[in-house]
C-alpha angles and dihedrals in degrees: 000000000000119000109231121208129189108262107174149309131262124219133188122234141158091206108036094181092056093044092048091053092050093051091043091055096041099046104020093246123164116239110227098173131004129179134142091268104034141022135175125199130183132210122220088255092054102258113144125220113200120200117193140178112220115257140156090275099035118057108195131175126177110288142201132238130178126212127184127218129189092233127018115211105159092187091061099031107103106207099147128173084041117089120228105234100175141350126203108198094183093057094031097232136118136198121220130182127210122213092275094050095255106154121230117193117201112198127187111234109171 
């Protein structure tokens, strides 16, 4: 049996350059490629985030990514232009949406 490992996340966008810049600034990702139709970003640990505009050859729906933080304080966590959708204090995690309804989970992992 093959061993599967998490490789990356896929997000939907109509302006991949703009979306790549937002994610770069929010999460300190490196932009590898950025065009109107496709962008690729990389985390320091090597995870890839793909951002795509739907086309005949690229079927994209809004996606989900999860980031961890050592301490989650939603009142002081500046993630604009993301919108806080829900916050679960007991589990110390929050759900944000970007303008294309991609979901971003922020989870506290001390």
